[in-house]
MILUMPA-339965 format. One record per residue (C-alpha): residue in three letters; x, y, z; residue number from 1. Coordinates in nm, 3 decimals, decimal comma, padded with zeros to 5 digits. Example, Ala and Ser with C-alpha at 12.3 -4.5 7.8 and 13.67 -1.06 7.14 Angstrom:
residues 2
ALA|01,230|-00,450|00,780|1 $
SER|01,367|-00,106|00,714|2 $
This chain:
residues 389
MET|-00,028|00,006|00,013|1 $
ARG|00,281|00,220|00,087|2 $
GLY|00,469|00,168|-00,247|3 $
PHE|00,104|00,214|-00,418|4 $
LEU|00,063|00,579|-00,261|5 $
LEU|00,431|00,671|-00,337|6 $
ALA|00,379|00,580|-00,740|7 $
CYS|00,076|00,762|-00,728|8 $
LEU|00,243|01,084|-00,553|9 $
ALA|00,486|01,030|-00,849|10 $
ILE|00,244|01,049|-01,135|11 $
VAL|00,053|01,342|-01,020|12 $
PRO|00,303|01,666|-01,102|13 $
THR|00,332|01,503|-01,406|14 $
ALA|-00,085|01,491|-01,494|15 $
PHE|-00,094|01,891|-01,372|16 $
ALA|00,212|02,002|-01,521|17 $
LEU|00,214|02,308|-01,751|18 $
PRO|00,327|02,370|-02,111|19 $
VAL|00,632|02,500|-02,113|20 $
ARG|00,810|02,802|-02,320|21 $
ALA|01,086|02,731|-02,496|22 $
GLU|01,326|02,937|-02,310|23 $
ASP|01,180|02,757|-02,022|24 $
ALA|01,250|02,417|-02,135|25 $
PRO|01,460|02,164|-01,969|26 $
ARG|01,818|02,227|-02,070|27 $
ASP|01,863|01,867|-02,211|28 $
VAL|01,538|01,927|-02,455|29 $
LYS|01,717|01,962|-02,782|30 $
GLY|01,630|01,966|-03,190|31 $
LEU|01,292|02,071|-03,398|32 $
TYR|00,970|01,952|-03,325|33 $
LEU|00,643|01,990|-03,563|34 $
LEU|00,335|02,041|-03,268|35 $
THR|-00,078|02,072|-03,304|36 $
ASP|-00,246|02,092|-02,992|37 $
TYR|-00,519|01,849|-03,163|38 $
PRO|-00,346|01,612|-03,385|39 $
ALA|-00,702|01,379|-03,438|40 $
LEU|-01,069|01,565|-03,573|41 $
SER|-01,366|01,516|-03,740|42 $
VAL|-01,416|01,733|-04,034|43 $
ARG|-01,785|01,723|-04,240|44 $
PRO|-01,756|01,657|-04,656|45 $
GLY|-01,777|01,942|-04,904|46 $
THR|-01,608|02,157|-04,622|47 $
SER|-01,268|02,343|-04,543|48 $
SER|-01,083|02,322|-04,190|49 $
THR|-00,808|02,486|-04,098|50 $
ILE|-00,551|02,312|-03,830|51 $
SER|-00,316|02,497|-03,629|52 $
LEU|00,065|02,428|-03,642|53 $
ARG|00,442|02,520|-03,505|54 $
MET|00,737|02,459|-03,583|55 $
GLN|00,963|02,473|-03,228|56 $
ASN|01,338|02,526|-03,237|57 $
TYR|01,545|02,400|-02,901|58 $
ASP|01,879|02,494|-02,881|59 $
GLU|01,966|02,424|-03,244|60 $
ALA|02,101|02,683|-03,517|61 $
PRO|01,857|02,824|-03,720|62 $
GLN|01,807|02,639|-04,059|63 $
ARG|01,553|02,609|-04,368|64 $
PHE|01,317|02,317|-04,347|65 $
ALA|01,168|02,180|-04,641|66 $
LEU|00,727|02,173|-04,593|67 $
SER|00,516|01,852|-04,738|68 $
VAL|00,213|01,685|-04,668|69 $
GLU|00,192|01,304|-04,738|70 $
GLY|-00,111|01,120|-04,741|71 $
VAL|-00,360|01,317|-04,924|72 $
PRO|-00,631|01,132|-05,046|73 $
SER|-00,752|01,159|-05,354|74 $
GLY|-00,980|01,449|-05,445|75 $
TRP|-00,867|01,652|-05,162|76 $
THR|-00,608|01,952|-05,124|77 $
ALA|-00,396|02,008|-04,863|78 $
THR|-00,248|02,344|-04,809|79 $
LEU|00,035|02,428|-04,572|80 $
LEU|00,019|02,785|-04,508|81 $
GLY|00,221|03,109|-04,304|82 $
GLY|00,138|03,425|-04,218|83 $
GLY|-00,172|03,333|-04,405|84 $
GLN|00,023|03,278|-04,761|85 $
PRO|00,092|02,983|-04,881|86 $
VAL|00,395|02,829|-04,788|87 $
ALA|00,704|02,543|-04,868|88 $
ALA|00,951|02,611|-04,630|89 $
ALA|01,012|02,756|-04,305|90 $
MET|01,288|02,892|-04,056|91 $
PRO|01,192|02,878|-03,687|92 $
PRO|01,463|03,070|-03,454|93 $
ALA|01,697|02,947|-03,203|94 $
ASN|01,462|02,878|-02,949|95 $
GLY|01,190|03,022|-03,126|96 $
SER|00,902|02,863|-03,306|97 $
VAL|00,714|02,922|-03,653|98 $
SER|00,345|02,931|-03,618|99 $
LEU|00,179|02,728|-03,935|100 $
GLN|-00,166|02,635|-04,049|101 $
LEU|-00,293|02,315|-04,215|102 $
ARG|-00,593|02,376|-04,470|103 $
LEU|-00,793|02,072|-04,570|104 $
ASP|-01,035|02,119|-04,843|105 $
VAL|-01,274|01,808|-04,844|106 $
PRO|-01,494|01,685|-05,140|107 $
ALA|-01,856|01,681|-05,073|108 $
ASN|-01,860|01,290|-05,211|109 $
ALA|-01,640|01,159|-04,928|110 $
PRO|-01,766|00,890|-04,747|111 $
THR|-01,846|00,966|-04,404|112 $
GLY|-01,706|00,740|-04,126|113 $
SER|-01,400|00,697|-04,273|114 $
THR|-01,020|00,799|-04,094|115 $
GLU|-00,771|00,935|-04,306|116 $
ASN|-00,411|01,006|-04,189|117 $
LEU|-00,196|01,244|-04,327|118 $
THR|00,130|01,376|-04,249|119 $
VAL|00,356|01,704|-04,218|120 $
THR|00,681|01,653|-04,249|121 $
ALA|00,975|01,944|-04,223|122 $
GLN|01,297|01,833|-04,373|123 $
GLY|01,653|01,997|-04,308|124 $
GLN|02,002|01,923|-04,382|125 $
GLY|02,027|01,591|-04,210|126 $
THR|01,754|01,633|-03,997|127 $
ALA|01,391|01,504|-04,083|128 $
VAL|01,072|01,579|-03,821|129 $
SER|00,672|01,473|-03,860|130 $
LEU|00,388|01,501|-03,728|131 $
PRO|00,093|01,242|-03,782|132 $
ILE|-00,272|01,389|-03,823|133 $
ALA|-00,551|01,185|-03,777|134 $
VAL|-00,870|01,313|-04,001|135 $
THR|-01,225|01,122|-03,941|136 $
LEU|-01,506|01,225|-04,203|137 $
ALA|-01,808|01,267|-04,008|138 $
LYS|-02,147|01,490|-04,031|139 $
GLU|-02,118|01,748|-03,790|140 $
LEU|-02,391|01,853|-03,514|141 $
PRO|-02,654|02,080|-03,639|142 $
ALA|-02,571|02,445|-03,581|143 $
LYS|-02,620|02,594|-03,222|144 $
LEU|-02,634|02,968|-03,134|145 $
ALA|-02,717|03,117|-02,750|146 $
LEU|-02,837|03,451|-02,647|147 $
LYS|-02,727|03,662|-02,313|148 $
PRO|-02,790|03,987|-02,270|149 $
GLN|-02,621|04,150|-01,986|150 $
LEU|-02,858|04,379|-01,865|151 $
PRO|-03,231|04,269|-01,980|152 $
ALA|-03,410|04,552|-01,847|153 $
VAL|-03,327|04,943|-01,879|154 $
ARG|-03,480|05,220|-01,719|155 $
GLY|-03,510|05,554|-01,874|156 $
ASN|-03,777|05,803|-02,061|157 $
ALA|-03,927|05,899|-02,408|158 $
ARG|-03,635|06,118|-02,513|159 $
SER|-03,369|05,816|-02,411|160 $
SER|-03,156|05,616|-02,610|161 $
PHE|-03,172|05,212|-02,457|162 $
GLU|-02,887|04,987|-02,519|163 $
TYR|-02,814|04,675|-02,482|164 $
THR|-02,509|04,423|-02,438|165 $
VAL|-02,584|04,090|-02,583|166 $
ASP|-02,338|03,810|-02,641|167 $
ILE|-02,395|03,548|-02,895|168 $
LYS|-02,216|03,234|-02,892|169 $
ASN|-02,169|02,985|-03,180|170 $
ASP|-02,187|02,611|-02,978|171 $
SER|-02,117|02,459|-03,308|172 $
GLY|-01,861|02,291|-03,460|173 $
LYS|-01,815|02,555|-03,780|174 $
ASN|-01,816|02,928|-03,849|175 $
LEU|-02,136|03,056|-03,896|176 $
LEU|-02,237|03,419|-04,053|177 $
VAL|-02,499|03,523|-03,788|178 $
SER|-02,853|03,729|-03,884|179 $
LEU|-02,952|04,003|-03,640|180 $
ALA|-03,332|04,078|-03,628|181 $
ALA|-03,522|04,296|-03,380|182 $
VAL|-03,907|04,278|-03,271|183 $
ALA|-03,991|04,591|-03,138|184 $
PRO|-04,358|04,777|-03,068|185 $
GLN|-04,476|04,965|-03,357|186 $
ASN|-04,267|05,315|-03,436|187 $
PHE|-04,014|05,196|-03,211|188 $
ASP|-03,649|05,229|-03,411|189 $
THR|-03,371|04,970|-03,338|190 $
SER|-03,041|04,913|-03,468|191 $
PHE|-02,703|04,690|-03,409|192 $
THR|-02,377|04,770|-03,410|193 $
GLU|-02,019|04,615|-03,298|194 $
ALA|-02,002|04,632|-02,904|195 $
TYR|-01,685|04,908|-02,911|196 $
GLY|-01,780|05,069|-03,270|197 $
SER|-02,028|05,293|-03,405|198 $
GLN|-02,100|05,064|-03,800|199 $
GLU|-02,456|04,950|-03,801|200 $
LEU|-02,477|04,586|-03,893|201 $
THR|-02,707|04,311|-04,010|202 $
SER|-02,540|04,012|-03,953|203 $
ILE|-02,190|03,903|-03,806|204 $
PRO|-01,938|03,590|-03,851|205 $
ILE|-01,844|03,379|-03,555|206 $
GLU|-01,602|03,123|-03,518|207 $
ALA|-01,665|02,765|-03,417|208 $
GLY|-01,701|02,750|-03,056|209 $
GLN|-01,665|03,145|-02,985|210 $
SER|-01,855|03,424|-02,874|211 $
LYS|-01,922|03,820|-02,957|212 $
ASP|-02,107|04,077|-02,839|213 $
VAL|-02,311|04,318|-03,030|214 $
LYS|-02,506|04,595|-02,906|215 $
LEU|-02,853|04,682|-02,977|216 $
LYS|-03,011|05,066|-02,935|217 $
VAL|-03,365|05,098|-02,879|218 $
ARG|-03,534|05,468|-02,940|219 $
PRO|-03,872|05,502|-02,894|220 $
PRO|-04,091|05,734|-03,025|221 $
THR|-04,126|06,060|-02,807|222 $
ALA|-04,510|06,058|-02,734|223 $
VAL|-04,486|05,727|-02,600|224 $
GLY|-04,696|05,690|-02,241|225 $
ALA|-04,484|05,544|-01,965|226 $
GLY|-04,511|05,213|-01,905|227 $
LEU|-04,302|04,846|-01,956|228 $
TYR|-04,249|04,722|-02,343|229 $
ASN|-04,083|04,428|-02,467|230 $
VAL|-03,784|04,358|-02,779|231 $
THR|-03,725|04,027|-02,875|232 $
MET|-03,365|03,994|-03,065|233 $
ARG|-03,347|03,719|-03,267|234 $
ALA|-03,025|03,547|-03,448|235 $
ALA|-02,993|03,312|-03,704|236 $
ALA|-02,730|03,110|-03,883|237 $
GLU|-02,832|02,814|-04,106|238 $
ASP|-03,100|02,586|-03,939|239 $
ALA|-03,019|02,734|-03,591|240 $
THR|-03,206|03,019|-03,428|241 $
ALA|-03,226|03,154|-03,116|242 $
GLU|-03,384|03,481|-02,930|243 $
THR|-03,390|03,664|-02,596|244 $
GLN|-03,669|03,954|-02,449|245 $
LEU|-03,529|04,274|-02,364|246 $
THR|-03,720|04,527|-02,106|247 $
LEU|-03,723|04,899|-02,204|248 $
ASP|-03,896|05,046|-01,866|249 $
ILE|-03,978|05,403|-01,964|250 $
THR|-04,082|05,664|-01,738|251 $
GLY|-04,322|05,954|-01,755|252 $
GLN|-04,227|06,256|-01,923|253 $
PRO|-04,353|06,592|-01,920|254 $
ARG|-04,406|06,824|-02,235|255 $
LEU|-04,455|07,210|-02,216|256 $
GLY|-04,637|07,453|-02,418|257 $
ILE|-04,695|07,825|-02,410|258 $
SER|-04,981|07,997|-02,623|259 $
GLY|-05,164|08,322|-02,559|260 $
ARG|-05,558|08,289|-02,479|261 $
ASP|-05,752|08,104|-02,719|262 $
GLY|-05,406|08,033|-02,869|263 $
LEU|-05,306|08,380|-03,007|264 $
VAL|-04,953|08,497|-03,004|265 $
SER|-05,009|08,843|-03,057|266 $
ALA|-05,099|09,151|-02,871|267 $
ARG|-05,109|09,515|-02,791|268 $
ALA|-04,924|09,755|-02,586|269 $
GLU|-04,833|10,112|-02,528|270 $
ALA|-04,476|10,266|-02,501|271 $
GLY|-04,366|10,277|-02,163|272 $
VAL|-04,682|10,117|-02,024|273 $
GLU|-04,732|09,767|-01,827|274 $
THR|-04,949|09,572|-02,025|275 $
SER|-05,084|09,252|-01,896|276 $
ILE|-05,079|08,983|-02,164|277 $
PRO|-05,307|08,644|-02,093|278 $
VAL|-05,066|08,300|-02,179|279 $
VAL|-05,157|07,948|-02,095|280 $
ILE|-04,894|07,708|-02,028|281 $
THR|-04,992|07,361|-02,084|282 $
ASN|-04,824|06,976|-02,038|283 $
THR|-04,917|06,717|-02,285|284 $
GLY|-04,664|06,487|-02,151|285 $
THR|-04,730|06,168|-01,920|286 $
ALA|-04,558|06,298|-01,610|287 $
PRO|-04,649|06,591|-01,359|288 $
ALA|-04,439|06,922|-01,458|289 $
GLU|-04,235|07,018|-01,164|290 $
GLU|-04,110|07,366|-01,054|291 $
VAL|-04,183|07,520|-01,389|292 $
GLU|-03,973|07,897|-01,429|293 $
LEU|-04,158|08,143|-01,668|294 $
SER|-03,956|08,384|-01,868|295 $
GLY|-03,913|08,632|-02,143|296 $
SER|-03,685|08,854|-02,370|297 $
GLY|-03,774|09,118|-02,612|298 $
PRO|-03,608|09,397|-02,768|299 $
ALA|-03,347|09,646|-02,532|300 $
GLY|-03,512|09,872|-02,286|301 $
TRP|-03,832|09,617|-02,253|302 $
LYS|-03,895|09,517|-01,908|303 $
ILE|-04,120|09,099|-01,875|304 $
SER|-04,174|08,969|-01,599|305 $
PHE|-04,478|08,682|-01,516|306 $
GLU|-04,720|08,682|-01,229|307 $
PRO|-04,669|08,424|-01,107|308 $
LYS|-04,304|08,355|-01,179|309 $
THR|-04,345|07,971|-01,074|310 $
ILE|-04,565|07,737|-01,098|311 $
ASP|-04,545|07,457|-00,857|312 $
LYS|-04,686|07,164|-01,022|313 $
LEU|-04,885|07,115|-01,391|314 $
ALA|-05,028|06,762|-01,426|315 $
PRO|-05,032|06,588|-01,711|316 $
ASN|-05,298|06,708|-01,974|317 $
GLN|-05,371|07,030|-01,735|318 $
ASN|-05,322|07,361|-01,872|319 $
ARG|-05,264|07,695|-01,621|320 $
GLU|-05,291|08,079|-01,728|321 $
VAL|-05,047|08,345|-01,594|322 $
GLN|-05,006|08,695|-01,686|323 $
ALA|-04,726|08,844|-01,881|324 $
LEU|-04,631|09,124|-01,773|325 $
VAL|-04,447|09,349|-02,086|326 $
THR|-04,360|09,671|-02,074|327 $
PRO|-04,210|09,840|-02,379|328 $
ALA|-03,928|10,060|-02,376|329 $
ALA|-04,081|10,430|-02,304|330 $
LYS|-03,914|10,500|-02,655|331 $
ALA|-04,067|10,277|-02,836|332 $
ILE|-04,175|10,384|-03,178|333 $
ALA|-04,468|10,269|-03,266|334 $
GLY|-04,517|09,934|-03,491|335 $
ASP|-04,455|09,573|-03,413|336 $
TYR|-04,148|09,369|-03,198|337 $
VAL|-04,131|09,022|-03,111|338 $
THR|-04,081|08,914|-02,768|339 $
THR|-04,015|08,554|-02,662|340 $
LEU|-04,169|08,389|-02,392|341 $
ARG|-04,016|08,039|-02,221|342 $
ALA|-04,107|07,801|-01,991|343 $
SER|-03,870|07,551|-01,857|344 $
ALA|-03,880|07,266|-01,600|345 $
ARG|-03,741|06,961|-01,516|346 $
GLY|-03,732|06,717|-01,813|347 $
ASP|-03,840|06,972|-02,063|348 $
SER|-03,846|07,329|-02,202|349 $
ALA|-04,084|07,540|-02,445|350 $
SER|-04,122|07,907|-02,585|351 $
ALA|-04,265|08,078|-02,831|352 $
GLU|-04,225|08,414|-02,985|353 $
PHE|-04,514|08,715|-02,924|354 $
ARG|-04,589|08,992|-03,127|355 $
ILE|-04,667|09,296|-03,002|356 $
THR|-04,808|09,572|-03,168|357 $
VAL|-04,671|09,918|-02,970|358 $
SER|-04,840|10,256|-02,976|359 $
THR|-04,723|10,594|-02,833|360 $
SER|-04,950|10,769|-02,576|361 $
THR|-05,197|11,025|-02,626|362 $
VAL|-05,118|11,247|-02,397|363 $
TRP|-04,798|11,357|-02,604|364 $
GLY|-05,016|11,386|-02,887|365 $
VAL|-05,230|11,600|-02,746|366 $
ALA|-04,935|11,790|-02,557|367 $
GLY|-04,784|11,829|-02,950|368 $
ALA|-05,048|11,986|-03,096|369 $
GLY|-05,093|12,209|-02,784|370 $
LEU|-04,733|12,315|-02,831|371 $
ILE|-04,800|12,371|-03,272|372 $
ALA|-05,124|12,564|-03,198|373 $
ALA|-04,977|12,779|-02,953|374 $
ALA|-04,674|12,849|-03,168|375 $
LEU|-04,917|12,957|-03,445|376 $
LEU|-05,077|13,172|-03,234|377 $
VAL|-04,788|13,361|-03,133|378 $
MET|-04,666|13,361|-03,516|379 $
VAL|-05,031|13,538|-03,630|380 $
GLY|-05,048|13,794|-03,355|381 $
ALA|-04,671|13,882|-03,440|382 $
VAL|-04,766|13,927|-03,763|383 $
ALA|-05,101|14,121|-03,725|384 $
ARG|-04,857|14,357|-03,455|385 $
TYR|-04,593|14,446|-03,663|386 $
GLY|-04,756|14,391|-03,999|387 $
ARG|-04,902|14,722|-03,978|388 $
ARG|-04,578|14,917|-03,950|389 $
């Protein structure tokens, strides 16, 4: 029993040993090696498959190695790639490696169930290494997709842009081009972009066994009422589909409006005299407008204020009449002027232009006429007195 335990302890460190790098390799390991993570794999007839390889040089001088693939069945195409290009030789540095890929193009009529043994060989000066690879022809499992949103429910108002980051997982054994779609309530606008980009997408390629994040943006219509709204995101590729449900929690939004009584946006005023103009403030939104502040502006020298200056609360679909106190400049010339009246609250604001027709005071007209008449009397008297002489 004691000997058995000692044997187990001797085996355990080997079973859990981590892969060594070239610079960390044992000193007694030398030479060239052809390596791959998966020396036996399955492919489907009528498809292409790429196998990652690497040439590892342990403590040997660099030299040129000719590359070849043996045992390729009739009708198959085997291509060795390096840096994305077909290569026929490689030269790994001392204590370094060169990455390669073996691309296999299998004809559609290749019989399933059989296993073909291929051998990749590297031939140098007096040195040759080989790597056997077993390729089994089999039908792949059907495509499979999975969707996982990071935040399936988001809250905001009707003017918000709702964004959802969704992880799309390709759980099949082949690369897929995944098409994207979203089903939303009427007048809701949806679009897909990359997780860290602005380019809009309708589809995205995902390698076998990998996943990618995409962002779904949803913009509701500005007139939408408060409440919960659902959007269904769908992903499809070949015979696989997946969907997930996302929720928009839309809070109420005030919507202010400002106009004169009966919709009029014009009034009359007298230069230098304060005139009270009835103004109606409305809230057609879905939430109360609180602390509505009223203000206005006009030509230079004009004074505009409100009574009251603020409205504490204006419920949805409610209106309130206030008085705009407008005082044109004392020296204003008779004519039409434009003023701007504003209402602002937390979450919304509104403004409207009012045309004010200004007239001058009749007192000044009478005084002017009196001065003219007095001047005429003085002139007539002077002519009558001195004209005889």
